[in-house]
C-alpha positions as CSV (number, residue, x, y, z in Angstrom):
1,M,-9.5,2.9,10.8
2,S,-8.9,-0.5,9.3
3,I,-5.6,-2.0,8.1
4,T,-5.9,-4.2,5.1
5,K,-4.3,-7.7,5.0
6,F,-1.6,-6.3,2.7
7,S,-0.6,-3.8,5.5
8,I,-0.2,-6.9,7.7
9,L,1.5,-8.7,4.9
10,A,4.0,-5.9,4.6
11,L,4.7,-6.1,8.3
12,A,5.1,-9.8,8.1
13,A,7.5,-9.4,5.2
14,C,9.7,-7.2,7.3
15,L,10.2,-10.1,9.7
16,L,12.5,-11.6,7.1
17,F,15.0,-8.9,8.1
18,P,17.0,-8.7,11.4
19,A,15.1,-7.2,14.3
20,S,17.3,-4.1,14.2
21,S,15.9,-3.1,10.8
22,V,12.2,-4.0,10.9
23,Y,11.1,-0.5,11.8
24,G,10.6,2.4,9.4
25,H,8.3,4.2,7.1
26,G,4.6,3.3,7.1
27,L,4.9,1.0,10.2
28,G,4.3,3.6,12.9
29,I,7.8,3.4,14.5
30,D,11.3,4.2,13.5
31,T,14.4,3.4,15.5
32,I,17.8,5.2,15.4
33,S,19.8,2.1,16.4
34,S,23.1,3.7,17.5
35,V,23.7,7.2,19.0
36,N,27.0,8.0,20.7
37,V,26.5,10.4,23.6
38,A,29.5,11.2,25.6
39,G,30.9,7.7,25.1
40,K,27.6,6.0,25.9
41,E,25.7,4.1,23.2
42,I,22.0,4.6,23.2
43,S,19.1,3.9,20.8
44,I,16.2,6.3,20.1
45,S,12.8,5.1,18.9
46,V,10.0,7.3,17.7
47,E,6.5,5.9,17.6
48,M,3.3,7.6,16.4
49,P,-0.1,6.7,14.9
50,M,-0.4,5.9,11.2
51,Y,-3.7,7.7,11.3
52,F,-4.6,10.9,13.2
53,E,-8.4,10.2,13.4
54,N,-9.1,11.0,17.1
55,E,-9.2,14.3,18.9
56,Q,-6.1,13.2,20.9
57,E,-3.3,10.9,19.9
58,Q,0.2,10.4,21.3
59,I,3.8,10.4,20.1
60,T,6.3,8.5,22.2
61,I,10.1,9.0,22.0
62,T,12.2,6.6,24.0
63,A,16.0,6.6,24.7
64,T,17.5,3.2,25.7
65,D,20.9,2.5,27.1
66,K,22.2,-0.2,24.8
67,E,24.6,-1.7,27.4
68,T,21.9,-2.2,30.1
69,N,18.9,-2.3,27.8
70,E,17.2,0.1,30.3
71,P,15.7,3.5,29.6
72,A,18.4,6.3,29.7
73,K,18.1,8.8,32.5
74,N,17.6,12.6,32.4
75,V,17.7,13.0,28.7
76,T,17.1,16.3,27.0
77,F,16.2,16.1,23.3
78,L,16.5,18.9,20.8
79,I,13.7,17.8,18.3
80,G,13.1,19.4,14.9
81,L,10.0,18.2,13.0
82,F,9.9,18.5,9.2
83,H,7.2,17.9,6.6
84,S,7.2,18.6,2.9
85,N,10.6,20.2,3.2
86,E,9.4,22.7,5.8
87,M,10.2,22.9,9.5
88,I,7.2,22.7,11.8
89,F,9.0,23.3,15.0
90,R,12.4,22.9,16.7
91,N,12.3,22.8,20.5
92,Y,13.9,21.2,23.6
93,F,12.1,18.4,25.5
94,F,13.2,16.7,28.7
95,T,12.4,13.3,30.2
96,E,13.6,12.0,33.5
97,N,13.1,8.3,32.8
98,G,14.0,8.2,29.1
99,V,10.4,7.9,27.9
100,L,8.9,11.1,26.4
101,P,5.2,11.0,25.7
102,I,3.7,13.9,23.8
103,K,0.0,14.3,23.5
104,I,-1.3,15.6,20.2
105,S,-4.6,17.4,20.4
106,S,-6.1,18.4,17.0
107,Q,-8.1,21.6,16.7
108,E,-10.0,21.9,13.4
109,G,-9.8,25.3,11.8
110,N,-6.7,26.4,13.7
111,D,-3.7,26.7,11.4
112,N,-1.4,27.4,14.3
113,F,-0.4,25.3,17.3
114,V,1.0,25.7,20.8
115,I,3.1,23.5,23.0
116,N,1.7,23.2,26.5
117,G,4.0,22.1,29.4
118,E,6.4,23.3,32.0
119,Q,9.8,24.6,30.9
120,D,13.1,24.2,32.8
121,S,15.4,27.2,33.4
122,L,18.5,25.5,31.9
123,L,17.6,25.1,28.2
124,G,13.9,26.0,28.3
125,A,13.1,22.3,27.7
126,Y,9.5,21.3,27.9
127,H,8.7,18.5,30.4
128,G,5.5,17.0,31.8
129,T,4.3,14.5,34.4
130,E,2.3,11.3,34.2
131,S,-0.9,13.1,35.0
132,S,-0.1,16.2,32.9
133,P,2.1,15.2,29.9
134,I,3.4,17.6,27.3
135,E,0.7,18.6,24.8
136,I,0.9,20.0,21.3
137,A,-2.5,21.5,20.5
138,G,-3.4,22.6,17.0
139,S,-2.7,21.8,13.4
140,V,0.5,19.8,13.2
141,F,-0.3,16.4,11.7
142,D,-3.2,17.5,9.6
143,S,-2.0,16.0,6.3
144,G,-0.6,12.7,5.2
145,G,2.9,11.9,4.0
146,L,6.4,11.6,5.5
147,Y,7.4,13.3,8.7
148,T,11.1,13.6,9.7
149,F,12.2,13.9,13.3
150,E,15.7,15.4,13.5
151,I,16.9,14.6,17.0
152,E,20.0,15.7,19.0
153,V,20.7,14.6,22.6
154,R,21.7,17.6,24.8
155,T,21.8,16.1,28.3
156,I,22.1,12.5,29.7
157,D,22.5,10.9,33.2
158,E,22.3,14.3,35.0
159,P,20.0,17.2,34.0
160,T,22.9,19.6,34.0
161,N,25.3,17.4,32.0
162,I,25.0,19.4,28.8
163,I,26.4,17.7,25.7
164,E,27.6,20.3,23.2
165,D,27.6,18.2,20.0
166,S,26.3,14.7,19.9
167,G,25.3,14.9,16.3
168,A,21.9,15.1,14.6
169,Y,20.0,11.9,13.8
170,R,16.8,11.4,11.8
171,A,13.7,9.2,12.3
172,D,11.2,9.1,9.5
173,L,7.5,8.1,9.9
174,S,4.5,8.3,7.8
175,I,0.8,9.2,8.2
176,V,-1.3,7.3,5.8
177,E,-2.7,9.6,3.1
178,T,-5.9,8.8,1.1
179,S,-6.5,10.8,-2.1
180,S,-9.0,10.8,-4.9
181,H,-8.0,11.1,-8.6
182,P,-10.9,11.3,-11.0
183,Q,-9.9,10.1,-14.5
184,K,-11.6,9.5,-17.9
185,D,-11.9,6.1,-19.6
186,A,-11.6,5.3,-23.3
187,E,-15.1,6.6,-24.0
188,G,-14.7,9.7,-21.9
189,N,-16.7,8.5,-18.9
190,D,-15.6,9.4,-15.4
191,V,-13.7,6.8,-13.3
192,D,-13.0,7.4,-9.7
193,F,-9.4,6.2,-8.8
194,R,-8.2,6.5,-5.3
195,M,-4.8,6.2,-3.8
196,K,-3.8,5.1,-0.3
197,S,-0.1,5.9,0.5
198,Y,1.7,4.5,3.5
199,F,4.8,6.5,2.7
200,D,4.6,10.0,1.2
201,K,2.3,12.2,-0.8
202,I,1.2,11.2,-4.3
203,S,1.3,13.6,-7.2
204,N,0.8,13.5,-11.0
205,F,-1.7,10.6,-11.0
206,Q,-2.7,9.8,-14.6
207,Y,-4.7,7.0,-16.2
208,N,-4.0,6.3,-19.9
209,P,-7.0,4.5,-21.4
210,V,-5.1,3.6,-24.7
211,A,-2.2,2.0,-23.0
212,K,-4.3,0.8,-20.0
213,K,-1.8,2.0,-17.5
214,V,-1.7,4.2,-14.4
215,T,1.2,6.4,-13.4
216,F,1.9,8.4,-10.3
217,E,4.8,10.0,-8.5
218,M,6.1,10.2,-5.0
219,P,9.1,12.0,-3.5
220,F,12.0,9.7,-2.5
221,D,15.6,10.2,-1.4
222,W,17.7,7.4,-2.9
223,G,20.7,8.4,-0.6
224,E,22.0,5.6,1.6
225,S,21.4,7.5,4.9
226,S,17.7,7.8,4.0
227,M,17.3,4.3,2.5
228,S,18.7,2.7,5.5
229,H,15.5,3.7,7.4
230,V,13.2,2.2,4.8
231,S,12.1,-1.3,5.4
232,V,9.0,-1.2,3.2
233,I,7.1,1.1,0.8
234,H,3.4,0.3,0.5
235,E,1.1,2.0,-2.0
236,E,-2.5,1.1,-2.9
237,V,-4.3,1.9,-6.2
238,H,-8.1,1.6,-5.8
239,F,-10.6,1.6,-8.7
240,P,-14.2,0.2,-9.2
241,K,-14.6,-3.5,-9.7
242,D,-17.0,-2.9,-12.6
243,F,-14.4,-0.8,-14.6
244,V,-13.9,-3.5,-17.2
245,E,-11.4,-1.5,-19.2
246,F,-8.8,-1.8,-16.5
247,L,-9.9,-5.1,-14.9
248,S,-7.2,-7.7,-15.5
249,P,-6.3,-11.0,-13.8
250,S,-2.8,-9.7,-13.3
251,Y,-0.7,-6.5,-13.7
252,S,2.8,-5.5,-14.3
253,G,4.5,-2.9,-12.1
254,Y,7.4,-0.6,-12.8
255,V,9.5,1.9,-10.8
256,N,11.2,4.6,-12.8
257,G,10.9,2.4,-15.9
258,I,12.3,-0.8,-14.2
259,E,10.0,-3.8,-14.1
260,L,9.2,-5.0,-10.6
261,F,9.2,-8.6,-9.3
262,K,5.9,-10.4,-9.5
263,S,5.7,-10.5,-5.7
264,S,5.8,-6.6,-5.5
265,V,2.4,-6.2,-7.2
266,S,-0.6,-7.9,-5.7
267,V,-4.4,-7.9,-6.5
268,D,-6.9,-7.6,-3.7
269,D,-10.6,-8.1,-4.5
270,Y,-11.7,-8.8,-1.0
271,T,-10.9,-5.9,1.3
272,E,-13.4,-3.5,-0.4
273,D,-16.8,-4.6,-1.6
274,H,-16.9,-2.4,-4.7
275,E,-13.3,-1.7,-5.3
276,R,-10.3,-3.6,-6.6
277,I,-7.1,-2.7,-4.8
278,V,-3.7,-3.3,-6.5
279,H,-0.8,-3.1,-4.0
280,F,2.8,-2.1,-4.5
281,V,4.9,-3.5,-1.8
282,L,8.6,-2.7,-2.1
283,L,11.0,-4.1,0.6
284,Q,14.5,-2.6,1.2
285,D,16.2,-5.2,-0.9
286,H,13.9,-4.3,-3.8
287,L,14.8,-0.7,-3.4
288,R,18.5,-1.4,-3.5
289,F,18.0,-3.5,-6.6
290,L,16.2,-0.6,-8.3
291,K,18.8,1.8,-7.2
292,N,21.6,-0.4,-8.7
293,E,19.6,-0.7,-12.0
294,M,19.2,3.1,-12.2
295,K,22.9,3.7,-11.6
296,K,23.8,1.6,-14.7
297,S,22.5,4.5,-16.9
298,D,25.2,6.9,-15.5
299,E,22.4,9.4,-15.0
300,P,22.0,11.2,-11.7
301,L,19.6,9.4,-9.3
302,P,16.1,11.0,-9.3
303,D,14.5,12.6,-6.3
304,N,11.3,10.6,-6.7
305,I,9.7,7.3,-7.6
306,V,7.5,7.1,-10.7
307,F,5.2,4.1,-10.3
308,T,3.6,2.5,-13.4
309,L,0.8,-0.1,-13.2
310,S,-0.3,-1.7,-16.5
311,T,-2.6,-4.6,-17.4
312,S,-0.7,-7.8,-18.3
313,E,-1.2,-9.2,-21.8
314,K,-0.9,-12.7,-20.3
315,T,-2.5,-13.9,-17.1
316,A,0.2,-14.8,-14.6
317,F,-1.2,-18.0,-13.0
318,P,-1.9,-18.9,-10.3
319,L,-3.7,-15.9,-8.9
320,E,-3.8,-15.8,-5.1
321,A,-6.1,-14.2,-2.5
322,Y,-6.1,-14.3,1.3
323,T,-9.1,-14.5,3.6
324,K,-9.6,-11.6,5.9
325,S,-8.3,-13.5,8.9
326,E,-5.0,-14.2,7.1
327,D,-5.5,-17.9,8.0
328,Y,-6.0,-19.2,4.5
329,K,-4.9,-18.5,1.0
330,V,-6.4,-19.7,-2.2
331,N,-4.5,-20.1,-5.5
332,L,-6.7,-20.0,-8.6
333,S,-6.1,-20.7,-12.3
334,W,-8.5,-21.6,-15.2
335,D,-8.3,-23.2,-18.5
336,P,-8.7,-22.0,-21.2
337,A,-7.1,-18.7,-20.2
338,D,-9.6,-16.6,-22.1
339,L,-13.0,-16.7,-20.4
340,E,-15.7,-16.9,-23.1
341,P,-19.4,-17.9,-23.1
342,G,-20.2,-21.3,-24.6
343,V,-16.8,-22.8,-23.7
344,E,-16.5,-25.1,-20.7
345,T,-14.0,-23.7,-18.2
346,N,-12.0,-25.6,-15.6
347,F,-11.4,-23.5,-12.5
348,V,-8.4,-25.1,-10.7
349,F,-7.7,-24.0,-7.2
350,T,-5.6,-24.9,-4.1
351,I,-6.5,-24.0,-0.5
352,R,-3.4,-23.3,1.5
353,D,-2.2,-22.4,5.0
354,A,-1.4,-18.7,4.6
355,R,1.5,-18.8,7.0
356,T,3.3,-22.0,5.7
357,N,1.9,-22.1,2.2
358,E,1.2,-25.8,2.6
359,P,-1.9,-27.3,0.9
360,L,-4.6,-28.1,3.4
361,R,-6.1,-31.5,3.0
362,N,-9.8,-32.2,3.4
363,S,-10.7,-28.5,3.0
364,D,-14.5,-27.8,2.7
365,Y,-15.4,-24.9,0.4
366,T,-18.4,-23.4,-1.5
367,F,-17.6,-22.2,-5.0
368,V,-19.7,-19.3,-6.1
369,I,-19.8,-17.3,-9.4
370,I,-21.4,-13.8,-9.2
371,Q,-22.2,-11.4,-12.0
372,N,-24.0,-8.0,-11.6
373,G,-24.4,-8.7,-7.9
374,Q,-26.4,-11.9,-8.6
375,E,-25.3,-15.5,-8.1
376,I,-25.2,-17.5,-11.3
377,H,-23.6,-20.6,-9.9
378,R,-23.0,-22.2,-6.5
379,I,-21.6,-25.6,-5.5
380,S,-20.0,-27.0,-2.4
381,G,-17.2,-29.6,-2.2
382,V,-14.2,-30.9,-0.4
383,A,-10.6,-30.5,-1.6
384,Q,-9.3,-33.8,-0.4
385,V,-5.6,-33.1,-1.1
386,G,-5.9,-29.3,-0.8
387,G,-6.4,-28.9,-4.6
388,E,-9.6,-29.3,-6.6
389,F,-11.3,-28.0,-9.7
390,E,-14.8,-27.0,-10.7
391,K,-16.3,-26.8,-14.2
392,Y,-18.6,-24.1,-15.5
393,T,-19.8,-23.0,-19.0
394,F,-20.9,-19.4,-19.2
395,A,-24.1,-18.7,-21.2
396,E,-24.1,-16.2,-24.1
397,D,-25.6,-13.5,-21.9
398,Q,-23.2,-14.1,-19.0
399,T,-20.4,-11.7,-20.0
400,G,-18.7,-8.8,-18.3
401,P,-17.2,-8.4,-14.8
402,T,-17.3,-11.6,-12.8
403,I,-16.5,-12.6,-9.3
404,I,-15.3,-16.1,-8.3
405,K,-15.9,-16.4,-4.6
406,F,-14.8,-19.2,-2.1
407,E,-17.1,-19.2,0.9
408,N,-17.0,-21.1,4.3
409,I,-13.5,-22.3,3.7
410,R,-12.8,-25.4,6.0
411,N,-16.2,-24.7,7.7
412,T,-14.8,-21.6,9.4
413,G,-17.0,-19.0,7.7
414,Q,-13.9,-17.5,6.1
415,E,-14.1,-16.4,2.5
416,T,-12.2,-14.7,-0.3
417,E,-12.8,-13.8,-3.9
418,F,-11.2,-13.0,-7.3
419,G,-12.4,-10.5,-10.0
420,M,-12.2,-11.2,-13.7
421,V,-14.0,-10.5,-17.0
422,V,-15.9,-12.9,-19.2
423,A,-15.5,-11.6,-22.8
424,P,-18.1,-11.9,-25.6
425,E,-17.6,-14.8,-28.0
426,F,-15.6,-12.8,-30.5
427,G,-13.7,-10.8,-27.9
428,T,-13.3,-7.1,-27.8
429,I,-10.9,-6.8,-30.8
430,A,-12.9,-9.2,-32.9
431,L,-16.1,-7.3,-32.1
432,L,-14.4,-4.0,-33.1
433,V,-13.3,-5.5,-36.4
434,L,-16.8,-6.9,-37.0
435,V,-18.3,-3.4,-36.3
436,I,-15.9,-1.8,-38.7
437,S,-16.6,-4.5,-41.4
438,I,-20.4,-3.9,-41.1
439,A,-19.9,-0.2,-41.3
440,S,-17.8,-0.6,-44.4
441,V,-20.4,-2.8,-46.0
442,I,-23.1,-0.3,-45.2
443,F,-21.0,2.5,-46.6
444,V,-20.2,0.6,-49.9
445,T,-23.9,-0.4,-50.3
446,R,-25.1,3.2,-49.9
447,K,-22.4,4.4,-52.2
448,N,-23.4,1.9,-55.0
449,S,-27.0,2.7,-54.4
450,F,-26.3,6.4,-54.9
451,R,-24.4,5.7,-58.1
452,L,-27.4,3.7,-59.5
453,Q,-29.7,6.6,-58.7
454,L,-27.5,8.9,-60.6
455,A,-27.4,6.5,-63.6
């Protein structure tokens, strides 16, 4: 399992919020910040893996006394687990020290599951020991998407101190789902799109080759009680780097028809060798903005999010890319904006500290241009003030998908890259017009020739 830099970036973005709200969907932990139990204020956190890749994983539920900041004592939880609007189980669980670990053991081919552990005689609550924790064996977390824990507290302080009605509280966590979505390009060729969702399951994925846009849907509750748990929504669209038809320096993103901020849509050409990844990253403030915009229409709020990703007609400079270490960021622009053979191009770039965004003076770099897996240009230099430029003129046969790569940044071995397309001299539209014109001339010539034969 690997978490891309944009997963880390989403986590970092959450640091902009107060500590009490940095948890939530897609981050592996959700915290119910305030639960009133018999006059005592506690918080409940639920932590689980974002991937269930091993034979055994663990879920940890912790109750903390907010006054003492210590784990609560002798807590019995009534826990209901829900996925895709279906209840998986609803059972009592007891922890003497406020920390409830539950081992999850996957069993392939088994559609059912069992809960292993001792049960008390009061409520039938499952409990375990440090050497023999509670275990859920079987198929429980076998698919990605959103899982809701509905939690009630039934005892606290003393094992027999039964609380009749402390209220039900929810914690929402996600298991990352990766899915494939084969589509057709403008010429009817197969294109393998993939989605990686850090929130909930994706449906109705479509690529429109005429409009050059991708659309997909995801369930979402726009109610305040649900949105208050959401600190970030992160979705990734993957497609081949050599898919020229959809390869664009920048993209526009929309949610339910509302255009997103530029910062919500990011291009990543480095994480995967043969795939471009376009990230949607929506923070809680973005979701509230979208909700307010939708409410202006006086239509009922939907029960989903419809994402749209389309190529931008104009390149939004500068492009930016991070190194894998997250230490450096490179901004890149070029002039003229249309990359064509036979025209000298100025590639202007700035090497920055990824954390402060400050230009880094005296930055060594190696500037590389790659086409069809082969280097066509390589030069090293030093960006004395952090910013620099390199010139290159593409030859007539140097068209198509192109990678601009920055290697050995500041002599650290770190690198990053950008994907783009060098168009033929006339450009795609001009070539199409030219082909149609030639076809028309051939047709007219043949028609006149046929008339002369008849005469």
